[in-house]
N, C-alpha and C positions, 0 to 999 in steps of 0.2 A: 505495501501499501505504501499509497504518495503522501510528501510528512505532510502538507494541512488535513489530510481525509478523516477525521473526528465525525463517524457516521455516528457511532456510541454516547453523543452526550444529543440527542437526534430523538423526538419522537416521529421513531415512521415501519405504520406498520409491518409484523414480520411478512415477508416476503417483495414486500411490494420492493422495485424499484421505480425511485422519484424523480422523472425527467419532469417538469412543473415546475423549480423555483421559481421563473421564472414570472411565473402569472402569483404567487401564496407559499412563499417561504414554510420550510414541518418546523411542527414548536419547539424546541431545547428541554428534555425533560426536567430540570429548573421550573420547568415553568409554573408550575403546578405548587408547587409550597410556594412561590414566589404568588402564586396569585392570591392563594389558600392564606397568604400575610397582609397583602394587604387590604383582602375584604373580611377576613374574619377579629386579627389583633391590627387591623391600622384602624377603617372604616366601623366594624363594629364595638372593637377596642377603643378609638378615641373621639368617633364621629367628627364632628366641627373644628374639633380638636387636631386633626388633623392636616389640618394644611398647615401649619405650625414646625404641628412636633416630628411630623413626616413628612415637611418636607414636598408636601405636593405643587401646595404654591411655584420651585424651583426647580422640578421636570425638568418643564419647558428649554428652557438653557442646560443642565448639566447632562441632554436627552441630548442635542446641542452641538454639547461640545467632543458626547463621546463619536454623531458624523463627523467631525467636523475633521478628528484624529483618522479617519475611514478614507477620507474627501480629501483632506491633502487642505482645510479652511485654519483659520487663523480661532488662536480658541475666542469668544462673544462672537464669532462669523456667523452662527448658526441657531433658531429657533427652533424648534417644534413641537405639532399643533393641527388642528385640521387636515384641510385632506387636500391633497392636492392639485386639483381642479381651483381652491380657494388662495393656493400658496401659486399657484403658476398665475393669476387676475392683481395678484397683489404685486408681481414682481414687475408685471410688462405692466399696468396702471404707473406702480415707480419707472419704471427703466423711460418710459416714451414723457415724463413731464422731466426730462431731464434736460430732454433737447425737444421742446417746443414746434422751433420752429423747423425741422423734420417731419415728413405726415405721413411719409411708410410701413408697417409692421410686413417684416419679407418674413417669410416663414417660407417650408416644406410642403408641397402640395401631398403626400398622402406622410405625412407628421399625427399621432394621435388626435382621433377630431374632437374628443376634450378641449388640449388648445388650442389648434381652430377654431371651434366653438368661439372661449370666451373670445379671442382676441376679434372673431367679430361682433358678441357684445359691444367691449369696448367700445370699439367704432361705432356703434353704432349710438352709442349711448352723448358721442362728444358733440355726437349732429353739428359737425364738422367736413373738414374735407379731407385725411385720417382715412389712408388709403391697403385694404388688410391685403399683401402681395401672396399667394404661393403660384411656388417656382420647386421643380424639380430640380432633384439634389443634386443633380451634375448644375445644376443657373443660381443653386447660390451666390458663390465667389464675380456671375457675372452680372450677376443681377445687381448687384452693389450699384448704387451713388452716392450722391446727394443729398435726393432725397430717403434716403430710406435713415428714418432712425431711429429701433431695435429690429433684428432677429431672434426671432425664437424656432429655435433646434430641441430636440432634441438625438440625444447624443447614440443612443442605441435606437434604431428599429425594431416597435413592438411586436410588426408584423417576419421582419427573414433577419432579422440580426443584426443589420447595417448597419456598420461603426461609420461615424466621422469623425475627422483626427482635428480632435477640438484643439487641440495648438492652435494646426495652420485654418483652420478656420477662424478661431477667435483671434489672433493677428488678423487675415486681410479684413474683419467685420470693424477691425479696430484701428486700420491703414486706412482704413473712411470715415469715421468721424463714429461711427455709429453703439451702440452699445450692442449688446447678446446676455440672451437667458440660454443656458444650458438646461434641456430637463434630464434626468442621472435615474428616471424612472429607474429605466433595462441595465441600469451602469452600477449604480449605487453598491457596494459591497459585489460587483460581479469581478470587478478591472480595476485597474490602480486608475489612483487620479493621487495632482495635484493639484486642487485651487489654487494652491498661492505662485504654484506656477504656471499653470494656465492663464488669471490675471484675467477672467472670463469678471461681471459688472452682481449679475446675477445665476443661483442654480435653482434648483430646487425639484426637487423627491422626494418622494413616497420610498417611505420601509414595510410593504407589507413583502416583499418580491423575494429579489438575494440578502435582506438583513433577516426577515425573519422576525419581523415582529410582530405577526397578529392576524386573520383578516377585520381588518377597520382603521389596524395602528396608525400611528398620528403620520404625514408630513412633513415635510420638512423643506426651511427657508434659507437661502446666502446672500450677502449681501458681506458686496468685499468690505474691510474697514475703510477703504479712505472714506464711500459712499453711506455710511450711518446718518453720517448731521447734513447728507447735505441729501438725501432726499425722501420726500415723503409718503405714508402712509394713505393709502386714497380710498380703502377697507379699517374702517379703521373704527375700534373694539375699545372698553374699558380698559382693554390689560397691556394694551399697545399706549394708553396714558402712560406720563412722568410719574404718577401719583396715581393709579388704580383706586383706591382706599380711597385719597382724598372723594371724591364723584364730584368730583368738578361736572358742569352744564360744556363748561369750553372743552376741547380737546386742547391739550399739548403733546406733541408728543414725548415721547421717552428718547434721553438721549443719543440708546443702545440697539441690538438691532435688537431690546423690547419691541421697541417700533411695530415689530412687526407682529406681534400675540394679538390672537382679537379676542374671543372667547373662551369662560372657563373648561382648560383638561383637565378629560380625559384618561381621569387622575391610571385607574384599573389595563385599562390599553400601555396610557405607558409607562410602566411602573414592568411594565408585561419585557415593551420593545428597550428598557433600558438592560432588563437583565440580558436580554440578546444581543446585541450589539455585545455583547461580554468574550465572543464566542471571536470578536476581532483581535481583541488586543495587544496578543500577542501573535498575531498570524500575518507573513510573509505576500504581499495581493503580486509581485514579483512570480514567486515559488506556487500560487494560486492561477497566475496566467498561465503560465509557462502548462498546468497539468489541464486548466484547463480547455487549453489548445489541443496541448495531445490529446483528449478523449475526441475530442471537436473532431479535430483534425480523420484520426481513427472510425466517430463514428460516417462520414460521410464518405467514404474511404470504403466501409464497406456495403456500406449502402449503394454505395454506384455499382460491384462490384454484385448485389444481390437480387438488389428490391430496381432491377434496372424499369421499372412504372412512376417512381414516386421520383420529383421532378427538385433539383436544388435551389433552393428561394434567395438560404440565404447566401454573399460572397466567398469562394473559394479560398482566398489569402485572408489566414486567418488574424492584420492588420489590419485586415473590413470587420473585422467582426465579435459582434461582444461574445458575450457568454452564451448563446443561443443560436443553436442547429432545424433551420422549419424546410421541409419537402413539401410542393403539395400536387395536391391527385383530382380530380373531380370528383370518387369517392372517399377523401380528408376524412369527412364527419366520421365516416360509417370505418372505417377503417381505424380510428383513434376511439371507437366506441370501444372497436376487436380488439384492441390493443387494455382499453381501463380493463375489457371485460375478465382479462389475464395477469390480473393484475401489476402493467407496465403505465404509465401513470404521463400519460407529458398534454398533450391539448391541441385545440381544433381553432383558427380567427376567420374565419370567413375571406373573401368566398370555397377559398378551398388550401386553406393551409397547415401543420398539423409541426407542434411546436413542440421541441423539446427542451426544456435546458437543462444544460453542462455546468452544472453546481459539485468540484473537486471537491466542498469539504464531506456529502452525504454521493459519492461517484464515482464506481468503480472498473477500470477496465468493462471485469468480469460483467458489470448491469450492463454498459453496451457491448459488450461482446454478445449478450445472452437477449439482451430488447431485440437488437439488428434479427437474428437468430427466429425471436416466436414474428417477426416485421415480415421476414420474410418467408413461413410457414402462411400467414396470415393473406398474404396477400397474390402469394401460388396458387394456393388453396380457397382463394375468395370467400374468404372466413368472414369479410366484413361485408356478404353478398344477405346480410340474414333481416326481417324488416326489424327488429329490435335496434338495430342497428342505424335504422332511418328519422326517429322519431328525435328532433334535435331539439334538447331542453333548451333553459332561458338562459344558462350560464354555457357560455359551451368552450 
């Protein structure tokens, strides 16, 4: 096993090969005791006193600092809370107000839909000459001009796993005098990141995928330290005030990253996330990445040899691919259901893509070999052609 393999720390059903950490990471075994501690001892035992005695109110900052250690942010540059959609709204609203004389928001036409919806909603709400421009990935740099205010991109594509060159794109955007926001939903916890080197103005992400925070765990927002005093939150909540418990009816923003806090934190979920992040404390992300590439390349090569009906949708070059491998097939949904029925879990994205998260923390070479073997059996014997597998569920 590799040096980064630590499946024994996770609660994964016996016999299951879990290849869906790109959608929802598995829980650590310690989570049950943490949940009991928060619910029984802190909430049940202390009630309202828990806010002070158990430091519930400070959790979004302490968790933010743990995330900063993982993605290379400065201490005090990240706060956790709310959802990724809300944090994206906050980042975009703050970004475009830094250079109001520019009127174009530039994004990838295949960006995650929520990012696009949020940008569209902001443009509509301004009731001005702001414009959202959606272009293909390979047209981002050529589309930069003096009117581009902010570029909003997702580092790793949710469908294909295609990964932008984060530093090159950021440098080109800055050369154009524009601001950039990176959505790190599919890269935080999966690939090496160093926001201090990248020098982006804003970044956002979720914590329930590769960071294993659990369903509904809080999102996070990063603001480059030199901008914390310059930018102003448009979505203002009472905890973004410099003195929230003064209950002043006039908003005065916090002088710290806390300005990006909105409402009361979800204490139970944030406590679970805080413990989940400890698995990364002594982890070498370059070793993690090396193992991820090794497993992904093995997967791709084996599928190419044995499952010719599948078409690779992910980039073949590992430098252009995150910790995810995707294939397409006209009956992709049914194929994935057949796999899940055989205790190998990936997922599906419309219209025809089957996705596999390659997470070396709990995925081994043997798991990859077994997965391809089962996949070959399903395809060669058309085991997916079963009415049971054709009923598309609400969550795919």
